[in-house]
C-alpha positions in Angstrom: 21.6 -13.2 -15.4 21.4 -11.0 -12.5 21.3 -12.3 -9.4 18.3 -11.0 -7.2 17.4 -12.0 -3.4 13.9 -10.9 -1.4 14.0 -10.0 2.1 10.9 -9.6 4.2 11.5 -9.0 8.0 8.6 -8.5 10.4 10.3 -5.9 13.3 8.0 -5.6 16.6 7.3 -2.3 16.0 3.6 -1.6 14.4 2.9 1.7 15.7 6.0 4.1 16.2 6.4 5.6 12.8 9.8 7.1 13.8 10.8 4.0 14.9 9.9 1.5 11.7 11.0 5.0 9.7 14.6 4.4 11.4 14.9 0.5 10.5 13.2 1.1 7.1 16.0 4.0 6.6 19.0 1.4 7.8 17.8 -1.1 5.6 17.6 1.4 2.4 21.4 2.9 3.2 22.5 -0.3 4.1 24.2 -1.3 0.9 24.4 -0.4 -2.9 21.5 -1.5 -5.0 18.9 -2.1 -1.9 15.2 -1.3 -3.3 12.5 -0.9 -0.2 9.7 -2.3 -2.0 6.7 -2.2 0.8 6.7 -1.5 4.5 3.6 -2.5 5.9 2.7 -1.9 9.7 0.2 -3.2 11.6 -1.3 -1.3 14.8 -3.4 -4.1 16.9 -0.1 -6.7 15.7 2.2 -4.0 16.9 4.3 -5.4 14.0 5.7 -4.1 10.9 6.9 -6.1 7.3 9.4 -4.8 5.4 10.2 -5.9 1.8 13.3 -5.1 0.3 15.2 -6.7 -3.2 18.7 -6.5 -4.3 21.9 -8.8 -4.9 22.5 -11.3 -2.5 25.4 -9.6 -0.9 24.0 -6.3 -0.9 20.6 -7.8 1.1 22.5 -9.6 3.9 24.4 -6.2 4.2 21.2 -4.1 4.5 19.2 -6.9 6.5 22.1 -7.0 9.2 22.1 -2.9 9.1 18.1 -3.2 9.7 18.4 -5.4 12.8 21.4 -3.2 14.6 19.0 -0.4 14.2 16.2 -2.3 15.2 17.8 -3.5 18.1 18.6 -0.3 19.4 15.1 1.0 19.3 12.9 -2.0 20.2 12.9 -2.9 23.9 10.8 -6.3 24.0 10.5 -6.4 27.8 7.7 -3.6 26.4 6.4 -5.0 23.5 2.5 -6.2 23.0 0.5 -7.4 20.0 -1.6 -9.6 18.8 0.8 -11.9 16.5 3.2 -14.4 18.0 6.6 -12.9 18.0 9.7 -14.2 19.8 12.2 -10.9 19.0 12.7 -7.6 18.1 13.5 -8.9 14.5 11.6 -12.1 15.0 11.4 -13.4 11.6 14.2 -12.6 8.4 13.7 -14.8 5.4 15.6 -14.9 2.5 13.6 -15.3 -0.6 15.2 -16.7 -4.2 14.0 -14.3 -6.8 16.3 -14.9 -9.9 20.0 -16.3 -10.4 20.3 -18.2 -6.9 18.7 -21.2 -5.5 16.5 -21.7 -2.6 19.7 -24.0 -1.2 22.2 -20.6 -1.7 19.6 -18.3 0.0 19.8 -21.0 3.0 23.3 -20.9 3.5 23.6 -17.1 3.6 20.6 -16.7 6.2 23.1 -19.4 8.3 25.7 -16.8 7.9 23.6 -13.8 8.5 22.1 -15.3 11.8 25.7 -16.4 12.9 26.8 -12.6 12.3 24.1 -11.3 14.0 24.9 -13.3 17.3 28.3 -12.6 17.1 28.1 -9.4 16.2 24.3 -7.6 18.1 24.9 -10.2 20.3 21.1 -11.7 19.4 20.3 -15.4 19.6 19.0 -16.8 16.4 16.9 -20.1 15.7 17.5 -20.9 11.4 14.1 -21.7 10.3 12.6 -23.7 7.1 15.2 -24.3 4.5 18.2 -23.1 6.6 17.2 -25.3 9.4 19.6 -27.6 11.2 17.2 -29.6 12.9 14.6 -30.6 10.9 11.8 -30.3 13.4 12.9 -26.3 13.5 12.0 -26.2 9.4 8.4 -25.2 11.1 8.5 -21.7 12.6 5.9 -22.9 14.7 8.8 -24.9 16.6 11.2 -22.3 16.9 9.1 -19.2 18.1 7.0 -22.1 20.7 6.5 -20.1 24.3 7.3 -16.6 22.2 9.9 -14.1 24.1 8.2 -15.0 27.4 9.7 -18.5 26.9 12.8 -17.3 26.0 14.6 -17.7 29.2 13.8 -21.1 30.1 14.7 -22.4 26.4 18.2 -20.5 26.6 19.1 -22.7 29.3 17.4 -26.2 27.7 20.1 -27.7 25.3 17.6 -29.2 23.3 15.7 -25.9 22.6 18.3 -23.4 23.0 18.8 -21.3 19.6 21.2 -22.6 16.7 23.4 -19.2 17.4 23.5 -18.2 21.0 25.8 -18.8 24.5 27.2 -21.8 24.6 26.4 -22.4 28.4 23.1 -20.2 30.1 22.0 -20.7 33.7 18.2 -20.7 34.5 19.0 -19.6 37.7 20.0 -15.7 37.8 22.2 -16.2 40.7 24.3 -18.4 38.9 25.1 -16.4 35.6 28.6 -15.4 35.5 29.5 -11.5 35.0 29.2 -12.4 31.0 26.3 -14.4 30.9 24.6 -11.6 32.7 25.9 -8.9 29.8 24.6 -11.3 27.3 21.0 -11.7 28.9 20.7 -7.6 29.3 20.9 -7.6 25.4 18.9 -10.7 25.1 16.2 -9.7 27.4 15.9 -6.4 25.0 16.0 -7.9 21.8 14.6 -11.4 22.1 15.8 -14.0 19.9 15.5 -14.0 15.9 14.4 -16.0 14.1 16.4 -16.2 10.2 15.5 -18.7 7.4 15.8 -19.1 3.9 11.9 -20.1 2.3 10.0 -19.8 -1.1 7.4 -17.2 -1.7 4.5 -17.3 0.4 1.7 -15.1 1.0 0.6 -13.6 4.5 -2.9 -12.9 4.3 -5.8 -11.8 7.0 -9.6 -12.9 6.3 -12.2 -10.5 7.8 -14.9 -11.9 9.8 -18.1 -10.8 10.2 -17.6 -11.3 14.2 -15.7 -10.0 17.3 -15.3 -13.0 18.7 -11.9 -15.0 18.4 -12.7 -18.1 19.4 -15.0 -18.4 16.3 -12.0 -17.2 14.2 -9.7 -19.4 15.7 -12.2 -22.7 14.9 -12.5 -21.1 11.3 -8.3 -21.9 11.7 -8.2 -24.7 13.2 -10.7 -26.2 10.3 -8.5 -25.1 7.3 -5.2 -25.1 8.2 -2.8 -28.2 7.7 -2.1 -28.9 10.9 -5.5 -28.7 12.2 -6.3 -29.3 16.0 -6.4 -32.4 18.8 -9.0 -34.6 18.5 -11.6 -34.4 21.6 -13.9 -36.7 23.0 -17.5 -36.4 21.4 -16.1 -34.0 19.0 -16.7 -31.3 22.5 -14.3 -28.4 22.4 -14.5 -28.5 25.7 -13.8 -32.4 25.7 -10.6 -34.6 26.9 -8.1 -34.9 24.2 -7.8 -38.0 22.7 -4.3 -39.5 22.5 -2.7 -42.3 20.9 -1.1 -45.9 22.3 2.4 -43.5 23.2 0.6 -40.9 24.8 0.4 -38.2 22.4 -2.6 -36.2 20.7 -4.2 -37.1 17.9 -4.4 -34.0 15.8 -7.6 -33.8 13.0 -5.7 -32.3 9.6 -7.2 -29.4 8.2 -8.7 -28.9 4.8 -5.8 -26.6 3.0 -2.0 -27.8 2.5 0.8 -25.7 2.8 -1.4 -23.2 5.4 -0.6 -21.9 8.8 -3.7 -20.0 10.4 -4.7 -18.7 13.9 -7.4 -16.2 14.8 -7.6 -13.2 16.4 -9.6 -9.8 17.0 -8.0 -6.4 15.7 -9.4 -3.7 18.0 -7.9 -1.0 15.5 -10.5 -3.0 12.7 -13.3 -4.2 15.3 -13.2 -7.3 13.5 -12.0 -10.9 14.1 -9.4 -12.2 11.5 -8.3 -15.9 10.2 -4.3 -14.5 9.9 -2.9 -17.0 7.4 0.7 -18.1 6.1 0.2 -19.8 2.6 3.4 -21.6 2.2 2.9 -23.0 -0.7 0.9 -20.9 -3.3 1.3 -23.8 -6.1 -0.7 -26.6 -3.5 -3.5 -23.3 -2.2 -3.5 -20.2 -4.3 -4.8 -17.5 -2.6 -8.5 -18.0 -4.1 -8.6 -21.4 -3.0 -7.9 -20.5 0.5 -10.3 -17.6 0.4 -13.1 -20.1 -1.3 -12.0 -22.5 1.5 -12.1 -20.1 4.8 -15.4 -19.0 3.0 -17.0 -22.2 3.5 -15.5 -23.2 6.5 -16.9 -19.6 8.5 -20.0 -20.1 6.6 -20.9 -23.6 8.6 -20.2 -21.9 12.0 -22.9 -19.1 11.2 -20.0 -16.8 10.3 -19.0 -15.4 6.1 -15.9 -14.0 5.3 -16.5 -9.5 4.5 -13.0 -9.2 2.8 -9.1 -10.2 2.7 -6.3 -8.0 3.7 -2.6 -8.8 2.1 0.0 -8.5 4.3 3.6 -7.2 2.2 3.5 -8.1 -1.2 2.5 -10.4 -3.8 3.1 -12.2 -7.3 1.3 -11.1 -10.2 0.4 -14.7 -11.1 -1.3 -15.3 -7.9 -4.1 -12.0 -8.5 -3.7 -13.4 -12.5 -5.1 -16.9 -11.4 -7.4 -15.9 -8.9 -8.8 -13.1 -11.7 -9.9 -16.5 -13.8 -10.6 -19.1 -11.2 -13.6 -16.1 -10.3 -14.6 -15.8 -13.9 -14.6 -19.7 -15.1 -17.2 -19.8 -11.8 -19.5 -17.3 -13.9 -18.7 -18.8 -16.6 -17.0 -15.9 -17.9 -14.2 -15.5 -20.7 -10.6 -15.0 -18.5 -8.9 -13.9 -21.8 -9.2 -10.2 -20.5 -5.9 -7.8 -19.9 -4.2 -8.4 -17.0 -5.2 -5.3 -15.4 -8.9 -6.5 -15.5 -7.8 -10.0 -14.1 -6.5 -8.3 -11.1 -9.7 -6.0 -10.6 -11.9 -9.4 -10.9 -9.3 -10.8 -8.1 -9.4 -7.7 -5.9 -13.1 -7.2 -6.1 -14.4 -11.1 -6.0 -12.0 -11.7 -2.5 -12.5 -7.5 -1.3 -9.2 -6.8 -0.9 -10.0 -3.3 -0.3 -12.2 -4.6 2.2 -10.4 -2.4 5.1 -8.1 0.0 2.8 -8.2 0.8 -1.3 -6.2 -2.3 -2.5 -3.9 -0.5 -4.7 -1.5 -3.3 -7.2 0.7 -0.6 -8.0 1.8 -0.9 -4.0 1.1 -4.6 -3.7 1.9 -6.0 -6.8 6.0 -7.3 -6.3 6.1 -7.1 -10.2 4.8 -3.6 -10.4 6.6 -2.6 -7.8 9.8 -3.7 -8.8 9.6 -2.1 -11.7 11.4 0.8 -12.9 8.7 3.1 -14.2 11.1 5.6 -15.9 12.7 2.2 -17.8 9.2 1.1 -18.4 8.3 4.1 -20.1 11.2 4.3 -22.3 10.8 0.3 -23.2 7.3 1.2 -23.7 7.5 4.3 -25.5 5.4 4.1 -28.6 2.6 1.7 -27.3 1.9 4.2 -24.3 0.9 6.8 -26.9 -1.9 7.7 -27.8 -3.2 6.3 -31.1 -3.2 10.3 -32.7 0.3 10.6 -31.3 1.5 7.4 -32.9 0.2 8.6 -36.4 1.7 11.5 -35.7 5.5 10.2 -34.9 5.3 7.4 -37.9 4.5 10.6 -40.4 7.5 12.9 -39.1 10.5 13.4 -41.1 12.2 10.9 -38.3 12.5 6.8 -40.2 11.3 5.4 -36.9 8.7 4.4 -36.0 8.9 2.7 -39.6 7.5 -0.6 -41.5 8.5 -3.2 -38.9 7.0 -1.0 -36.0 3.2 -0.7 -38.0 3.4 -4.2 -38.5 3.7 -4.8 -35.7 1.1 -2.7 -34.2 -1.0 -4.2 -37.6 -0.4 -7.9 -36.0 -1.4 -6.8 -32.6 -4.7 -5.2 -33.3 -5.8 -8.0 -35.7 -5.0 -10.0 -32.1 -7.5 -7.8 -30.1 -10.2 -8.0 -33.1 -9.8 -12.0 -32.6 -9.6 -12.1 -29.0 -13.1 -9.0 -28.9 -15.3 -12.0 -30.7 -13.9 -14.7 -28.8 -14.9 -12.4 -25.5 -18.2 -11.7 -26.9 -18.7 -14.9 -28.4 -18.3 -16.7 -25.2 -20.9 -14.2 -23.4 -23.5 -14.9 -26.1 -27.0 -15.4 -24.8 -27.9 -18.8 -25.9 -24.2 -20.4 -26.2 -23.6 -20.8 -22.3 -22.2 -24.5 -23.0 -19.8 -22.8 -25.0 -18.3 -20.1 -23.1 -15.1 -22.4 -22.3 -14.4 -22.9 -25.9 -14.2 -19.2 -26.6 -12.6 -18.6 -23.3 -9.5 -21.0 -24.5 -9.5 -18.6 -27.8 -9.2 -15.2 -25.7 -6.5 -16.6 -23.9 -4.5 -17.3 -26.5 -5.6 -14.0 -28.8 -4.4 -11.7 -25.4 -1.2 -13.9 -25.2 -0.2 -12.9 -28.7 -1.5 -9.5 -28.6 0.9 -8.9 -26.0 3.9 -10.4 -28.2 3.2 -8.3 -31.0 2.7 -5.0 -28.6 6.2 -5.7 -27.8 7.5 -6.2 -30.9 6.5 -2.4 -31.6 9.1 -1.0 -29.4 11.3 -3.4 -30.1 11.6 -2.9 -33.9 12.2 0.7 -33.7 15.0 -0.1 -30.8 16.8 -2.4 -33.2 16.8 0.3 -36.2 17.9 2.7 -33.6 21.0 0.1 -33.0 22.3 0.3 -36.5 21.9 4.0 -36.4 24.2 3.9 -33.3 26.5 1.9 -34.6 26.8 4.1 -37.9 27.7 6.6 -35.7 30.6 4.9 -34.2 34.1 6.4 -34.2 36.1 4.9 -37.2 39.5 7.0 -37.5 41.7 3.7 -36.5 42.2 0.0 -38.1 40.4 -1.2 -34.3 37.8 1.5 -34.5 37.0 0.0 -38.3 37.1 -3.2 -36.8 34.4 -2.7 -33.8 32.4 -0.7 -35.8 32.0 -2.8 -38.6 31.5 -6.1 -35.7 28.6 -3.5 -34.2 27.2 -2.8 -37.6 26.8 -6.6 -38.6 25.2 -7.3 -35.0 23.1 -4.7 -35.3 21.9 -5.4 -38.9 21.1 -9.3 -37.7 19.2 -8.2 -34.9 17.1 -6.0 -37.1 16.3 -8.4 -39.5 15.7 -11.3 -36.4 13.3 -8.8 -35.0 10.3 -8.5 -38.0 11.0 -12.3 -38.2 9.9 -12.7 -34.8 6.9 -10.6 -35.5 6.1 -12.5 -38.7 5.8 -15.5 -36.7 3.3 -13.8 -33.7 0.8 -12.7 -36.5 0.7 -15.9 -38.0 -0.5 -17.0 -34.4 -3.4 -14.7 -35.0 -4.4 -16.0 -38.4 -5.7 -19.5 -36.7 -7.6 -17.6 -34.0 -9.2 -15.0 -36.6 -10.4 -17.8 -39.0 -11.9 -20.3 -35.7 -14.0 -17.1 -35.1 -15.1 -16.9 -38.5 -15.9 -20.0 -38.7 -17.7 -20.8 -34.9 -17.9 -17.7 -33.4 -20.8 -14.7 -33.1 -22.3 -14.4 -36.6 -22.9 -10.9 -35.8 -18.6 -10.1 -35.4 -18.1 -11.9 -38.8 -16.5 -8.8 -40.1 -14.4 -7.8 -37.3 -13.0 -11.8 -37.7 -12.3 -10.5 -41.6 -10.9 -7.8 -40.6 -8.8 -9.4 -37.7 -7.3 -12.0 -40.1 -6.3 -9.1 -42.9 -4.5 -7.2 -40.5 -2.4 -10.1 -39.3 -1.8 -10.9 -42.9 -0.8 -7.2 -43.9 1.7 -7.7 -40.6 2.8 -10.9 -42.2 4.0 -9.6 -45.3 4.8 -5.8 -44.1 7.5 -7.9 -41.6 8.7 -10.0 -44.3 9.8 -7.0 -46.0 12.0 -5.5 -43.3 13.6 -9.2 -42.8 14.4 -9.0 -46.2 16.0 -5.2 -46.6 17.6 -5.6 -43.4 19.2 -9.7 -44.2 20.3 -8.3 -47.7 23.0 -5.8 -45.5 24.3 -8.7 -43.8 28.2 -9.3 -44.5 27.4 -13.3 -43.6 25.2 -13.9 -47.1 24.6 -18.0 -45.6 23.0 -16.3 -42.4 21.6 -13.8 -44.6 19.9 -16.4 -47.0 18.9 -18.1 -43.7 16.5 -15.4 -42.7 14.8 -14.4 -45.8 13.9 -17.9 -46.5 12.1 -18.7 -42.9 10.0 -15.4 -43.9 9.7 -16.5 -47.3 8.1 -19.5 -45.6 6.1 -17.9 -43.3 4.4 -15.9 -46.3 3.9 -19.0 -48.4 1.3 -20.6 -45.7 -1.0 -17.5 -45.8 -3.7 -18.4 -48.6 
């Protein structure tokens, strides 16, 4: 499995495009295989979030080169912005994407932090999963006092960075020449927070107010940490303390969420700025609804949502389904439609157009040219697909057409389910039909993938037959390749049979229980699925007959016959 790490450094510059471009250039050229997915500058926060991916080794090298460039170009002594920050490279988290654990990312983060200190002279705190001290898992603890408190923290054994000078005098007069030289770099670059974490969502909720105080009150209402309790619940009252003299905290309503309130001159509004660190405990749609509730109770409303950086696709898919269910509507619609529903429901385009292709991590990571080749047939117009099938080329052939018939059957059954969910007078049955529609969408996706997969399987056979056969070694390699490709060409239509068989119970349920006005559509769905099964079975058998391994061939044919036998 390919090992992929995501890195999301936050640089303390959001206004000077030349500086931002230089840092991004250093990252993108810092190591081979790096893909910069998103660059999100903020003028009011004076901060840019860069998102990039690659192998663990490449990401660490590219991150280091980006830090080197940021240290050259950003002077924290002149930095001002709305967002908390402690350094030119304020935070630098590594996020496991594929083939690597969070613990491995944590070790990489520690090594990167150590290198930043040794080679760049930037002191570093390690936070979240890479923290050396339990209290430093919380970024807020590492960043406490921000850049302005750094000189004081450097000389405090309990608060000094994990990687930094061994000794540091608070009194400048007592500093050695080495300490003075170190401080020149530190005063310019500040301290960085390097860590490893699971995926988080950085999001701002727009309010119809300009009051930072009121935005902060909403943030305190919802964030997990909550607020300090005061006498009589009066914001100006005395802070209540426990027997040990520590402030008593009243927790907020959202787990795994950190939030503050601020005013953004760029937009002329106040926002609740939030990091959702546990998207399983608090999905984005839940955070939106809860911030909306808290705002409403304080006489305000959320007018929209601003996602910073990238977001996993599932977050928007889940949100789309959530808002459709609130309306008692079927969520068995396309992925594209679910994302549109999520965008409209949460006002993702309130401040600027929300473009899924640029904001959804899976879409950004996808190679468009590769995707076009992978989905060459299903991206065709219907007329073009028909003409391509009718041409003298042997592919697409019966296997791809069978998969397409199955997909159309699934689409028809799903249509009936969606129509039934919205039928007047059937309001109490919407959820029943929504579940059927979701199953139909899932099966349709499987079968659409198999349209192109079947043609690829045929092409692999042709490629194997075209291999050289001038020597005994070449003949052996060619024979092995032909056998392997033929086996695959028998297995793919068997997958089509299994997927098309899943359409039948959906079509039958819709014919029996669905909107009676669409009974004929359910019937055609069933016929299309049956044709897909029978057509794919022919392809299993003809390819299995060409296999040298007769035992395996008979097994595949038997499986195909068993599925055919279930047809009534």
